[in-house]
C-alpha positions as CSV (number, residue, x, y, z in Angstrom):
1,M,117.0,-60.2,-69.2
2,V,117.1,-56.5,-69.0
3,P,119.6,-53.9,-67.7
4,G,119.4,-53.5,-63.9
5,R,121.3,-54.4,-60.7
6,P,124.0,-57.0,-61.3
7,L,123.2,-60.4,-59.8
8,S,125.4,-61.5,-56.8
9,L,127.4,-64.7,-57.1
10,R,124.9,-66.5,-54.9
11,E,122.0,-65.4,-57.0
12,V,123.8,-66.5,-60.2
13,Q,124.5,-69.9,-58.7
14,T,120.9,-70.3,-57.5
15,L,119.6,-69.3,-60.9
16,N,121.9,-71.7,-62.7
17,L,120.9,-74.6,-60.4
18,K,117.2,-73.9,-61.0
19,K,117.8,-73.9,-64.8
20,A,119.7,-77.2,-64.6
21,L,117.0,-78.9,-62.5
22,L,114.3,-77.7,-64.8
23,A,116.2,-78.9,-67.9
24,T,116.8,-82.3,-66.2
25,R,113.1,-82.6,-65.4
26,R,112.1,-81.8,-68.9
27,V,114.5,-84.4,-70.4
28,L,113.3,-87.1,-67.9
29,L,109.6,-86.4,-68.6
30,R,110.2,-86.4,-72.3
31,H,111.7,-89.9,-72.2
32,L,109.5,-91.4,-69.5
33,V,106.1,-90.3,-70.8
34,P,105.4,-91.9,-74.2
35,E,103.9,-89.6,-76.8
36,L,100.9,-91.9,-77.2
37,Y,99.9,-90.9,-73.6
38,W,98.7,-87.5,-75.0
39,P,95.5,-87.0,-76.9
40,K,95.9,-85.7,-80.4
41,F,94.3,-82.3,-79.8
42,A,93.1,-79.9,-77.1
43,E,90.4,-77.4,-77.7
44,I,91.3,-73.9,-76.6
45,D,88.6,-71.2,-77.0
46,G,87.2,-72.9,-80.0
47,V,90.5,-73.7,-81.6
48,K,91.8,-77.3,-82.0
49,V,95.5,-77.3,-81.0
50,R,97.7,-80.3,-81.6
51,V,99.1,-81.9,-78.5
52,R,100.4,-85.3,-79.5
53,G,103.6,-84.8,-81.5
54,A,103.8,-81.1,-80.8
55,P,107.3,-79.9,-79.5
56,Y,105.9,-78.7,-76.2
57,S,107.1,-79.7,-72.7
58,F,105.2,-82.1,-70.4
59,G,104.0,-79.1,-68.3
60,V,102.8,-77.1,-71.3
61,K,100.8,-80.1,-72.6
62,R,99.2,-80.5,-69.2
63,L,98.2,-76.8,-69.1
64,L,96.7,-77.1,-72.6
65,L,94.6,-80.0,-71.7
66,A,93.5,-78.4,-68.4
67,G,92.6,-75.2,-70.2
68,G,94.9,-73.1,-68.1
69,Y,97.4,-72.0,-70.6
70,E,97.6,-68.1,-70.6
71,A,94.1,-68.1,-69.1
72,E,94.3,-64.4,-68.0
73,E,95.5,-63.1,-71.4
74,R,92.8,-65.2,-73.2
75,R,90.1,-64.0,-70.9
76,L,90.9,-60.3,-71.6
77,L,91.2,-60.8,-75.3
78,A,87.8,-62.6,-75.4
79,E,86.3,-59.3,-74.2
80,L,87.8,-57.0,-76.7
81,L,88.6,-58.9,-80.0
82,E,86.2,-58.4,-82.9
83,P,86.1,-59.8,-86.4
84,G,88.2,-57.7,-88.8
85,M,90.6,-56.3,-86.3
86,Q,94.3,-56.0,-86.9
87,V,96.6,-57.3,-84.2
88,L,100.3,-57.0,-83.4
89,E,101.5,-59.7,-81.0
90,M,104.9,-59.5,-79.4
91,G,106.1,-62.6,-77.6
92,S,103.9,-65.2,-79.3
93,S,105.7,-68.2,-77.6
94,I,104.2,-71.5,-78.8
95,G,101.5,-69.8,-80.8
96,I,98.4,-70.8,-78.8
97,V,97.2,-67.3,-78.0
98,S,98.1,-66.4,-81.7
99,S,95.7,-69.2,-82.8
100,V,92.9,-67.9,-80.6
101,I,93.5,-64.3,-81.9
102,A,93.3,-65.4,-85.5
103,H,90.1,-67.4,-84.8
104,R,88.4,-64.4,-83.2
105,I,89.4,-61.8,-85.8
106,G,88.5,-64.1,-88.7
107,A,89.5,-64.0,-92.3
108,G,88.9,-60.3,-92.5
109,G,91.4,-59.5,-89.8
110,K,95.2,-59.5,-89.7
111,L,97.7,-60.8,-87.2
112,V,101.5,-60.3,-87.1
113,A,103.0,-62.4,-84.3
114,I,106.7,-61.9,-83.3
115,E,108.6,-64.5,-81.3
116,A,112.3,-64.6,-80.3
117,S,112.8,-68.3,-80.4
118,A,113.6,-69.5,-83.9
119,D,112.6,-73.1,-83.0
120,L,109.2,-72.0,-81.9
121,V,108.7,-69.8,-84.9
122,A,109.6,-72.7,-87.3
123,Y,107.0,-74.9,-85.7
124,S,104.4,-72.2,-85.4
125,R,104.6,-71.4,-89.0
126,T,103.7,-74.9,-90.0
127,W,100.2,-74.5,-88.6
128,L,99.5,-70.8,-87.8
129,E,100.2,-69.6,-91.3
130,E,97.6,-72.0,-92.7
131,S,95.4,-69.0,-91.9
132,P,96.1,-66.4,-94.6
133,Q,95.6,-63.6,-92.1
134,T,98.5,-64.7,-89.9
135,K,102.2,-64.0,-90.3
136,V,104.7,-65.4,-87.8
137,V,108.0,-63.4,-87.5
138,A,111.3,-64.4,-85.9
139,G,112.8,-61.6,-83.9
140,F,112.8,-59.6,-80.7
141,G,109.6,-57.5,-80.3
142,F,109.6,-54.2,-78.4
143,P,106.3,-52.4,-77.8
144,V,107.3,-48.9,-78.8
145,W,107.0,-47.2,-82.1
146,Q,110.8,-46.9,-82.5
147,V,113.6,-48.0,-80.3
148,R,116.8,-45.9,-79.9
149,D,119.5,-46.5,-82.4
150,S,121.8,-47.4,-79.5
151,L,119.6,-50.3,-78.3
152,S,120.8,-53.8,-79.2
153,V,120.2,-57.4,-78.3
154,S,123.3,-59.1,-76.9
155,G,121.7,-62.5,-76.2
156,F,118.7,-64.7,-75.8
157,D,118.3,-67.3,-73.1
158,D,115.6,-70.0,-73.5
159,K,117.0,-72.6,-71.1
160,N,114.0,-72.2,-68.9
161,G,111.8,-73.7,-71.6
162,S,109.3,-72.4,-74.2
163,L,107.5,-70.1,-71.7
164,G,110.6,-68.4,-70.2
165,G,112.8,-67.1,-73.0
166,M,114.6,-63.9,-71.9
167,V,116.3,-61.3,-74.1
168,A,119.5,-59.6,-72.9
169,V,119.3,-55.9,-74.0
170,S,122.2,-53.4,-74.0
171,D,123.0,-50.0,-75.3
172,G,125.7,-49.2,-77.8
173,G,125.8,-52.5,-79.7
174,E,127.0,-53.0,-83.3
175,P,124.4,-52.4,-86.0
176,G,124.4,-56.0,-87.0
177,E,123.0,-56.9,-83.6
178,R,119.9,-55.0,-84.4
179,E,118.8,-57.0,-87.4
180,Q,116.3,-59.1,-85.4
181,I,114.9,-56.1,-83.5
182,W,111.2,-55.4,-84.3
183,D,109.7,-52.3,-83.0
184,M,106.2,-51.3,-84.0
185,S,107.2,-49.0,-86.9
186,R,109.2,-51.8,-88.5
187,A,106.4,-54.4,-88.1
188,C,103.7,-52.0,-89.3
189,E,105.7,-50.8,-92.3
190,T,106.9,-54.3,-93.3
191,Y,103.5,-56.0,-93.2
192,G,101.2,-53.1,-94.0
193,L,99.6,-53.3,-90.5
194,Q,97.4,-50.7,-88.9
195,P,97.0,-52.3,-85.5
196,D,93.8,-52.0,-83.5
197,V,95.3,-54.2,-80.7
198,L,98.8,-54.7,-79.3
199,V,99.3,-58.0,-77.3
200,C,102.6,-58.1,-75.4
201,D,104.2,-60.8,-73.3
202,I,108.0,-60.5,-73.6
203,E,109.4,-61.7,-70.3
204,G,110.8,-58.6,-68.8
205,S,111.8,-56.8,-72.0
206,E,108.8,-54.5,-71.4
207,A,111.4,-52.5,-69.4
208,V,111.9,-50.7,-72.7
209,L,108.8,-48.8,-71.8
210,L,110.6,-47.2,-68.8
211,D,112.9,-45.2,-71.0
212,H,111.1,-45.0,-74.3
213,D,107.9,-43.0,-75.0
214,P,105.7,-45.6,-76.8
215,V,104.4,-43.1,-79.4
216,W,101.7,-45.6,-80.4
217,P,99.8,-45.1,-83.7
218,A,96.4,-43.5,-83.6
219,T,94.8,-46.7,-84.9
220,L,95.7,-48.5,-81.7
221,R,92.6,-49.0,-79.5
222,H,93.6,-51.7,-77.0
223,V,96.7,-53.0,-75.3
224,V,96.9,-56.3,-73.4
225,I,100.3,-56.6,-71.8
226,E,101.7,-59.0,-69.2
227,L,104.2,-57.3,-66.9
228,H,106.8,-59.2,-64.9
229,P,107.8,-57.5,-61.6
230,S,110.2,-60.4,-60.8
231,L,112.2,-59.6,-64.0
232,L,112.2,-55.8,-63.7
233,A,115.0,-54.1,-61.7
234,G,112.4,-52.0,-59.8
235,G,109.9,-54.7,-59.3
236,D,106.3,-53.5,-58.6
237,A,107.5,-49.9,-58.8
238,D,108.5,-50.5,-62.4
239,V,105.2,-52.1,-63.1
240,Q,103.4,-48.9,-61.9
241,S,105.8,-46.7,-63.9
242,I,105.0,-48.7,-67.1
243,C,101.3,-48.4,-66.4
244,R,101.7,-44.6,-66.0
245,R,103.6,-44.4,-69.3
246,I,100.8,-46.3,-71.1
247,E,98.1,-44.0,-69.5
248,A,100.1,-41.0,-70.7
249,Q,99.6,-42.2,-74.2
250,G,95.8,-41.6,-73.8
251,F,94.9,-45.0,-72.5
252,E,93.0,-46.0,-69.3
253,Q,93.3,-49.3,-67.4
254,R,90.2,-51.4,-67.9
255,E,91.2,-54.6,-66.0
256,E,94.1,-56.4,-64.4
257,I,94.4,-60.2,-63.8
258,R,97.6,-61.3,-62.1
259,N,99.9,-58.7,-63.7
260,T,98.2,-59.0,-67.1
261,F,96.7,-55.6,-67.9
262,W,94.1,-54.4,-70.4
263,F,94.3,-50.8,-71.4
264,S,91.9,-49.0,-73.8
265,R,92.2,-45.7,-75.5
266,R,90.2,-43.0,-73.8
267,L,87.4,-41.6,-75.9
């Protein structure tokens, strides 16, 4: 959830009804489908991911078994990731893409994965941090070197499920509201990271790129970012503006698959 045009009463009512229906569906499926229905594991890009007993929704488990979970992002990452790379991931969600990244960069690489949902972080840490090169961080990631001092997070809404958590951002908040904000400078300095790759899927909070210069470090070679026109105030126009901001940092667009973009630094 990002600053923009206020929603009308009808839009608010429609959104609330949609959330309620989805929540009801998740509860019904959780109780109607026994856990033994699911196989123990799914294999995603060479990684065994637990399905049975994992705190994922019915829909997410089906996606995992069908191989369709974040297929666009995974395809682009398969083209660019190499052993030994250092990766900063913002919006790691349920940790599946994180596990694939860790697998591809190997023991000589390094991954810092930031996720807004404390519940998802708690579960992800139980299996992702078995790999010593991986660190899972609870907080709100913003893909710029440093956010303005006035920017704060005023709320987090994950009622749409594990794949739809949205951060409410405002200007002029109290300093205490900034404790969970992770920009790139904080992540790199805290964990000694020199990122080769930035992976970003933060459900509309990429709007920060509209009014912040990214000022990305010279080590950064690739950016894979999912943009969400339906969550941006300016829709497709904002998507194009964000792409131009990235290109102005010395990057060129390599590929796009359904609003997931791969940029590489120009040589």
